[in-house]
Wavefront OBJ file of the C-alpha trace (Angstrom):
o trace
v 2.608 21.709 5.315
v 1.434 21.177 2.041
v -1.546 18.057 2.206
v -0.102 17.537 -1.223
v 3.304 16.712 -0.102
v 2.203 15.112 2.889
v -0.021 12.534 0.752
v 2.813 12.357 -2.168
v 5.452 11.387 0.687
v 2.476 8.707 2.244
v 2.543 7.395 -1.022
v 5.618 7.261 -1.387
v 6.211 5.627 2.073
v 3.163 2.820 1.362
v 5.335 1.949 -2.505
v 8.496 1.267 -0.540
v 7.402 -0.736 2.357
v 5.591 -3.127 -0.611
v 8.745 -3.414 -1.204
v 9.787 -5.886 0.550
v 6.181 -8.575 -0.275
v 3.034 -8.291 0.476
v 1.234 -6.979 3.775
v -1.595 -5.954 5.469
v -2.649 -1.843 6.269
v -2.156 -2.866 9.350
v 1.394 -4.084 9.035
v 1.919 -1.250 6.971
v 0.217 0.738 9.634
v 2.259 0.092 12.498
v 5.736 -0.052 10.051
v 5.337 3.679 9.075
v 2.842 4.925 12.657
v 0.151 5.854 10.410
v -3.381 5.055 11.650
v -4.678 2.439 10.007
v -7.429 4.453 8.592
v -4.881 6.473 6.374
v -3.303 3.450 5.110
v -6.438 2.479 4.177
v -7.152 5.830 3.040
v -4.351 5.673 0.995
v -3.997 1.863 -0.649
v -7.296 2.445 -1.960
v -5.990 5.845 -3.508
v -3.130 4.106 -4.840
v -5.229 0.506 -5.785
v -7.042 3.389 -8.277
v -3.662 4.496 -9.573
v -3.019 1.310 -10.620
v 0.177 1.067 -8.624
v -0.847 -0.898 -5.600
v -3.658 -4.523 -5.513
v -4.933 -7.361 -3.303
v -4.967 -10.133 -5.296
v -6.143 -12.610 -1.967
v -6.338 -12.302 1.953
v -5.601 -13.082 5.001
v -8.329 -14.708 7.592
v -9.329 -12.084 10.175
v -10.379 -12.324 13.692
v -13.092 -13.891 13.063
v -14.971 -17.085 11.017
v -16.545 -14.545 8.814
v -13.653 -11.725 8.317
v -10.770 -11.637 5.774
v -8.176 -9.181 5.634
v -6.260 -7.689 1.888
v -2.889 -9.141 1.600
v -1.231 -5.390 -0.663
v 1.187 -5.937 -3.259
v 2.757 -3.613 -5.820
v 1.686 -3.640 -9.454
v 4.270 -3.262 -12.042
v 3.606 0.291 -12.494
v 4.026 0.671 -8.793
v 7.308 -0.795 -8.037
v 10.375 1.237 -8.180
v 11.923 0.566 -11.891
v 8.500 1.662 -13.059
v 8.595 4.691 -11.776
v 12.113 5.001 -13.306
v 11.238 4.361 -16.873
v 13.074 1.209 -16.888
v 11.746 -1.948 -18.026
v 11.096 -4.901 -15.499
l 1 2 3 4 5 6 7 8 9 10 11 12 13 14 15 16 17 18 19 20 21 22 23 24 25 26 27 28 29 30 31 32 33 34 35 36 37 38 39 40 41 42 43 44 45 46 47 48 49 50 51 52 53 54 55 56 57 58 59 60 61 62 63 64 65 66 67 68 69 70 71 72 73 74 75 76 77 78 79 80 81 82 83 84 85 86
């Protein structure tokens, strides 16, 4: 399979996953059966395109860590892909 096609499919899967609301990279990786490293990489790419963002965090496993909650921007929402206004 062409790498660009695989990346595009994984991007779309993440965007669909986030339609239900904010999730951590771990939540997304579990739902999509991808590694957390792969999901993190894809999320960073989607964030650079303005499709997702992480406006808040949840506590991590230690008191000194926090975990990003990712969600769709208006650009990443399905209506934006179809050319309709929100």
